[in-house]
C-alpha positions in Angstrom: 0.7 6.0 25.4 -2.8 5.4 23.8 -5.4 3.8 26.1 -8.5 1.9 25.2 -10.6 5.1 25.5 -8.5 7.1 23.1 -10.1 8.2 19.9 -7.4 10.6 18.8 -5.9 10.4 15.3 -3.1 7.9 14.7 -0.5 10.7 14.5 -1.6 12.0 17.9 -1.5 8.5 19.4 1.9 7.8 17.9 3.2 11.1 19.4 2.0 10.0 22.7 3.8 6.7 22.4 7.1 8.5 21.9 7.7 8.8 25.6 10.8 6.8 26.6 10.0 6.2 30.3 13.5 7.4 31.2 15.2 4.9 28.8 17.7 6.0 26.2 15.6 6.8 23.2 16.1 5.3 19.7 19.7 4.2 20.1 19.5 0.6 18.8 20.0 -0.2 15.1 17.8 -2.7 13.3 20.4 -5.5 13.7 20.8 -4.7 17.4 17.0 -4.9 17.8 17.0 -8.2 16.0 19.7 -9.4 18.4 17.4 -9.1 21.4 14.9 -11.6 19.9 17.5 -14.0 18.6 19.4 -14.1 21.9 16.3 -14.7 24.0 15.7 -17.8 21.9 19.3 -18.9 22.4 19.2 -20.8 19.0 22.7 -22.2 19.5 21.4 -24.2 22.5 18.7 -26.0 20.5 20.9 -28.3 18.4 22.8 -29.2 21.6 20.1 -29.6 24.2 16.6 -29.5 22.7 16.7 -31.4 19.4 17.9 -34.6 21.0 14.9 -34.4 23.4 12.5 -33.9 20.5 14.1 -36.8 18.7 13.5 -39.1 21.7 9.8 -38.4 21.2 9.3 -37.8 17.4 12.2 -39.9 16.0 12.4 -39.6 12.3 9.7 -36.9 12.5 11.9 -34.5 14.4 12.4 -32.3 11.3 8.6 -32.3 10.8 8.0 -31.3 14.4 10.3 -28.3 14.0 8.6 -27.4 10.6 5.2 -27.4 12.2 6.5 -25.4 15.2 7.9 -22.9 12.8 4.6 -22.4 11.1 2.8 -22.0 14.5 5.3 -19.5 15.7 5.2 -17.6 12.4 1.4 -17.2 12.8 2.0 -15.6 16.2 4.8 -13.5 14.9 2.6 -12.1 12.2 0.0 -11.2 14.9 2.7 -9.5 17.0 4.1 -7.7 14.0 0.6 -6.3 13.2 0.5 -4.8 16.7 4.1 -3.5 16.5 3.4 -1.6 13.3 1.0 0.7 15.3 2.5 0.9 18.8 5.9 0.7 20.5 6.8 0.7 24.2 8.9 -1.2 26.7 5.7 -3.0 27.8 5.8 -5.4 24.9 2.9 -7.8 24.4 1.3 -6.5 27.7 0.6 -3.1 26.1 -0.8 -4.7 23.0 -3.3 -6.9 25.0 -4.1 -4.2 27.5 -5.2 -1.8 24.8 -8.3 -3.8 23.9 -8.8 -6.7 26.4 -10.4 -6.2 29.8 -7.9 -4.8 32.3 -7.7 -8.0 34.3 -6.8 -10.0 31.2 -4.1 -7.3 30.5 -2.8 -8.1 34.0 -2.7 -11.8 33.1 -0.6 -11.1 30.1 1.7 -8.8 32.0 2.4 -11.2 34.9 2.6 -14.2 32.5 5.1 -12.4 30.3 7.3 -11.5 33.3 7.3 -15.1 34.5 8.1 -16.3 31.0 11.2 -14.2 30.7 12.4 -14.8 34.3 11.8 -18.5 34.1 13.5 -18.7 30.7 16.4 -16.9 32.3 16.4 -19.5 35.1 16.3 -22.3 32.6 19.3 -21.2 30.7 21.2 -20.5 33.8 20.7 -24.2 34.7 21.9 -25.1 31.2 24.9 -22.8 31.7 26.2 -24.5 34.8 25.6 -27.9 33.2 27.6 -27.0 30.1 30.2 -25.1 32.1 30.8 -28.3 34.2 31.3 -30.3 30.9 33.8 -27.8 29.4 35.7 -27.0 32.6 36.0 -30.6 33.9 37.9 -31.6 30.7 40.8 -29.5 32.0 40.2 -29.7 35.7 39.5 -32.7 37.9 37.9 -30.6 40.7 34.0 -30.5 40.6 32.5 -27.2 39.6 30.0 -25.6 42.0 26.6 -25.1 40.3 25.8 -22.4 42.9 29.0 -20.5 42.2 28.5 -20.7 38.4 24.9 -19.5 38.9 26.0 -16.6 40.9 28.6 -15.6 38.4 26.4 -15.7 35.3 23.5 -14.0 37.0 25.8 -11.2 38.4 27.5 -10.6 35.1 24.2 -10.5 33.2 22.8 -8.0 35.7 25.8 -5.8 35.4 25.8 -5.7 31.6 22.0 -5.1 31.6 22.4 -2.3 34.2 25.3 -0.7 32.3 24.2 -0.1 28.7 21.5 -1.5 26.5 23.8 -1.0 23.4 26.5 -3.1 25.0 23.9 -5.7 25.8 22.6 -5.8 22.2 26.0 -5.9 20.5 27.4 -8.5 22.9 24.4 -10.8 22.4 24.6 -10.3 18.6 28.3 -11.3 18.3 27.9 -14.2 20.7 25.0 -15.8 18.8 26.5 -15.1 15.4 29.8 -16.8 16.2 28.1 -19.8 17.7 25.6 -20.3 15.0 28.2 -20.0 12.2 30.1 -22.9 13.8 27.0 -25.0 14.1 26.0 -24.3 10.5 29.6 -25.2 9.3 29.2 -28.7 10.9 25.7 -29.0 9.3 27.0 -28.2 5.9 30.0 -30.6 6.2 27.8 -33.5 7.3 25.4 -32.8 4.4 28.4 -32.7 2.0 29.6 -36.1 3.3 26.2 -37.5 2.7 26.0 -36.1 -0.9 22.7 -35.5 -2.7 20.9 -38.5 -1.3 17.9 -38.0 1.0 17.7 -39.9 4.3 14.8 -42.2 3.3 14.0 -43.0 7.0 13.3 -39.3 7.6 11.7 -38.7 4.3 9.1 -41.4 4.9 8.8 -40.7 8.7 9.7 -44.3 9.4 8.6 -45.4 12.9 7.0 -42.1 13.8 3.6 -42.1 15.5 1.1 -39.3 16.1 1.5 -39.1 19.9 5.3 -38.8 19.6 5.0 -36.1 17.0 2.5 -34.2 19.2 4.7 -34.3 22.2 7.8 -33.5 20.2 6.0 -30.5 18.6 5.2 -29.1 22.1 8.8 -29.4 23.1 10.0 -27.9 19.8 7.9 -24.8 20.5 10.2 -24.1 23.6 13.1 -23.5 21.2 11.2 -20.5 19.8 9.9 -18.8 23.0 11.2 -15.2 23.3 11.2 -14.5 19.6 9.0 -11.5 20.3 11.3 -9.9 22.9 12.5 -7.2 20.5 9.1 -5.6 21.3 10.4 -4.8 24.8 12.8 -2.3 23.1 10.0 -0.1 21.8 11.5 3.0 23.4 15.1 2.2 22.5 14.9 1.0 19.0 15.3 3.4 16.0 12.2 3.7 13.9 10.5 1.1 16.1 7.3 0.8 14.1 9.4 -0.7 11.2 12.4 -2.3 12.8 10.5 -4.2 15.6 7.9 -5.9 13.3 10.8 -7.0 11.0 12.8 -8.3 13.9 10.0 -10.4 15.2 9.3 -12.0 11.8 12.9 -12.3 10.8 13.9 -14.0 14.1 11.1 -16.6 13.8 12.0 -17.4 10.2 15.7 -17.4 10.8 15.4 -19.7 13.8 12.9 -22.0 12.1 15.1 -22.5 9.1 18.2 -23.3 11.3 16.2 -25.6 13.6 14.7 -27.6 10.7 18.1 -28.0 9.0 19.8 -29.0 12.3 17.1 -31.5 13.2 17.3 -33.2 9.8 21.2 -33.2 9.8 21.6 -34.4 13.4 19.3 -37.3 12.9 21.0 -38.0 9.6 24.5 -37.9 11.2 23.5 -40.4 13.9 22.0 -42.7 11.3 25.3 -42.7 9.5 26.9 -43.8 12.8 24.2 -46.3 13.6 23.5 -44.4 16.9 20.4 -42.9 18.5 20.4 -39.1 18.7 17.8 -39.2 21.5 20.4 -40.9 23.8 23.3 -38.5 23.1 24.6 -36.2 25.8 26.9 -34.2 23.4 25.3 -34.5 20.0 27.2 -31.7 18.3 30.5 -33.2 19.3 29.4 -36.5 17.7 28.2 -34.6 14.6 31.6 -32.8 14.3 33.3 -36.2 14.2 31.0 -37.3 11.4 32.0 -34.1 9.6 35.7 -35.1 10.3 36.4 -31.8 12.1 36.2 -32.8 15.8 37.7 -29.4 16.9 34.4 -27.8 15.9 32.6 -29.9 18.4 34.7 -28.4 21.2 34.1 -24.9 19.8 30.4 -25.5 19.6 30.2 -26.6 23.3 32.0 -23.4 24.2 29.7 -21.4 21.9 26.6 -23.0 23.5 27.9 -22.1 26.9 28.4 -18.4 25.9 25.0 -18.5 24.1 23.3 -19.5 27.3 24.9 -16.5 29.0 23.6 -14.3 26.2 20.1 -15.7 26.7 20.3 -15.0 30.4 21.3 -11.4 29.6 18.5 -11.1 27.0 15.9 -12.4 29.5 17.0 -10.0 32.2 16.9 -7.1 29.7 13.4 -8.0 28.5 11.9 -8.8 32.0 13.2 -5.5 33.4 11.5 -3.4 30.7 8.2 -5.1 31.2 8.5 -4.6 34.9 9.3 -0.9 34.2 6.0 -0.3 32.3 4.0 -2.5 34.8 5.2 -0.1 37.5 4.1 2.9 35.5 0.7 1.2 35.1 0.4 0.3 38.8 0.8 -3.4 38.3 4.2 -3.6 40.1 5.9 -1.7 42.9 6.4 2.0 42.1 10.2 1.9 42.6 10.6 -0.4 39.5 9.7 2.6 37.3 13.0 4.4 38.1 15.8 4.5 35.6 19.5 5.1 36.1 20.3 8.8 35.7 23.5 8.1 33.7 23.0 4.7 32.0 19.3 5.3 31.3 18.5 1.7 32.1 15.8 0.3 34.5 18.4 -0.5 37.1 16.1 -1.5 39.9 14.0 -3.7 37.6 17.2 -5.3 36.3 18.2 -6.3 39.8 14.8 -7.7 40.6 14.6 -9.6 37.4 18.2 -11.0 37.8 17.6 -12.0 41.4 14.3 -13.6 40.5 16.0 -15.7 37.8 19.1 -16.6 39.7 17.8 -17.5 43.2 15.6 -20.5 42.3 18.5 -22.0 40.3 21.0 -21.5 43.1 18.5 -23.2 45.6 18.0 -26.1 43.2 21.7 -26.4 42.5 22.4 -26.4 46.3 19.9 -29.3 46.6 21.8 -31.3 44.0 19.6 -30.8 41.0 21.4 -31.2 37.7 21.6 -28.4 35.2 19.6 -30.4 32.7 16.8 -30.9 35.3 16.7 -27.2 36.0 16.7 -26.4 32.3 13.7 -28.7 31.8 11.7 -27.6 34.8 12.1 -23.9 34.5 11.8 -24.0 30.7 8.5 -25.8 31.0 7.3 -23.3 33.5 8.2 -20.5 31.2 6.3 -22.2 28.3 3.0 -21.8 30.3 3.6 -18.1 30.5 4.6 -17.7 26.9 1.7 -19.8 25.4 -1.0 -18.0 27.5 0.5 -14.6 26.5 0.7 -15.5 22.8 -2.9 -16.9 22.8 -4.4 -13.7 24.4 -2.4 -11.4 22.2 -3.5 -13.3 19.1 -7.2 -13.1 20.3 -6.8 -9.3 20.8 -5.6 -8.5 17.3 -8.9 -7.9 15.4 -10.2 -5.5 18.0 -6.8 -3.7 18.1 -6.7 -3.2 14.4 -10.3 -2.0 14.3 -9.3 0.7 16.9 -6.5 1.7 14.5 -8.8 1.7 11.5 -6.6 -1.1 9.9 -8.8 -4.2 10.2 -9.1 -6.6 7.3 -10.7 -10.0 7.0 -7.4 -11.8 6.8 -6.5 -10.5 10.3 -9.5 -12.3 11.8 -8.4 -15.6 10.1 -4.8 -15.1 11.3 -5.9 -14.3 14.8 -8.2 -17.4 15.0 -5.7 -19.8 13.6 -2.9 -18.5 15.8 -5.1 -18.7 18.9 -6.1 -22.3 18.1 -2.5 -23.2 17.6 -1.5 -21.9 21.0 -4.5 -23.5 22.6 -3.5 -26.9 21.2 0.1 -26.3 22.4 -1.3 -25.6 25.9 -3.3 -28.8 25.8 -0.3 -30.7 24.6 1.6 -29.4 27.7 -1.1 -30.5 30.1 -2.2 -33.8 28.5 -1.2 -36.5 29.2 -0.8 -35.2 32.7 3.0 -34.7 33.4 4.6 -36.9 36.1 7.0 -35.9 38.9 8.1 -32.3 39.2 6.6 -31.4 35.8 3.1 -32.2 37.2 3.5 -29.5 39.8 4.4 -26.7 37.4 0.8 -25.9 36.2 -0.2 -25.3 39.9 2.9 -23.2 40.5 1.9 -21.1 37.5 -1.7 -20.7 38.7 -0.6 -19.7 42.2 1.8 -17.2 40.8 -0.9 -15.8 38.5 -3.4 -15.6 41.4 -0.8 -13.5 43.3 -0.4 -11.2 40.4 -4.2 -10.7 40.0 -4.5 -10.1 43.7 -1.9 -7.2 43.3 -4.0 -6.0 40.3 -7.2 -6.0 42.4 -5.5 -4.1 45.3 -4.0 -1.6 42.8 -7.4 -1.0 41.2 -9.1 -0.4 44.6 -6.3 2.0 45.6 -6.9 4.0 42.5 -10.6 4.1 43.1 -10.0 5.4 46.7 -7.7 8.1 45.3 -10.2 9.2 42.7 -13.0 9.4 45.3 
């Protein structure tokens, strides 16, 4: 793997990057690589869980919030794709940033990225036991244990991620595809019922205010986090310098198009019923009734449930690979660099990532927290990690391209605009100051980051002693 000091030709650097770190090399097709990014975003869960929350803030501007979020994410995606055309490894965005940023900032990216994937996994596990209770209680009167459901989804995700990366990718692909097709069928049917007439309330942004749009935009960004996780498959994707950049851009565009269409259609459907989308607990069921195919509402709920499992699996898969490379670079315990001799997966890192995602949810569930609360708390914590990572990676792009003799003026503009977009998103998360548990999350992130940097300092001192 090329380091900041390398001055070798690109062909030599690329040859150095072909090491697979004990992973199964170049086994994933382009569509399987795309599945990793799509599944980490869990796009099926956004129409059911996130769009109503955005609507409660942005109202008739919900579609605009998602359009602006799509543009912001696409800017970051273009930055990430520029990195991915020159380098591939399981270290994902950490390696991109570490190549040109000071080593301590590289450590910030690494630890932030691990937290982001693990906390996203925790978030969707919370969503899983919330939706599982809804689905199961319709046929059973006995309450479902959130702790038990958490243990089941975490254990199954760890087993699949341990077993075979191809099984993981294919499973995630088919789960998301089936769920999204059902959701899009409802969207098309609702639009067909409406005809060719625009919803004038949404077209004119009636009742929307700037503050609501800003807060809704920040929340809409959470729907996209993880779009870059295909970069963690740098050692396992075929032709990674082409397939990974495409996957990153395709996933952001695909998700953005679906989210904007769903946001507009959901608000439209509730207008047709004279109801408020922001107050709905099962919006897709209601929308299916508007489309006069109520059975699809039940299928979508089941699809969302399975999609949340797929996202858990994708997060464990991504976090384990980042931990693997961090261990190789001395940023994590050395045992995490080991891979299974037969499955060629980072099995120890998989266990660590799975336990780290599942245990906080089990504790919160045991204390009586609802799945939606866990989804919100852990998702917000993950957003801090993602936004900081995206901002630092965007800032590092110009220097990275100069090192690879590929710099052009537009890259500087792209880098600056993407960095500012993420900085504004971070400010939007922090101001106005969140209340209740959300107000504690920035401090939790900072304490976690301080612990990661302390490990980095200790590791650097150990290396210095060894050299001397």
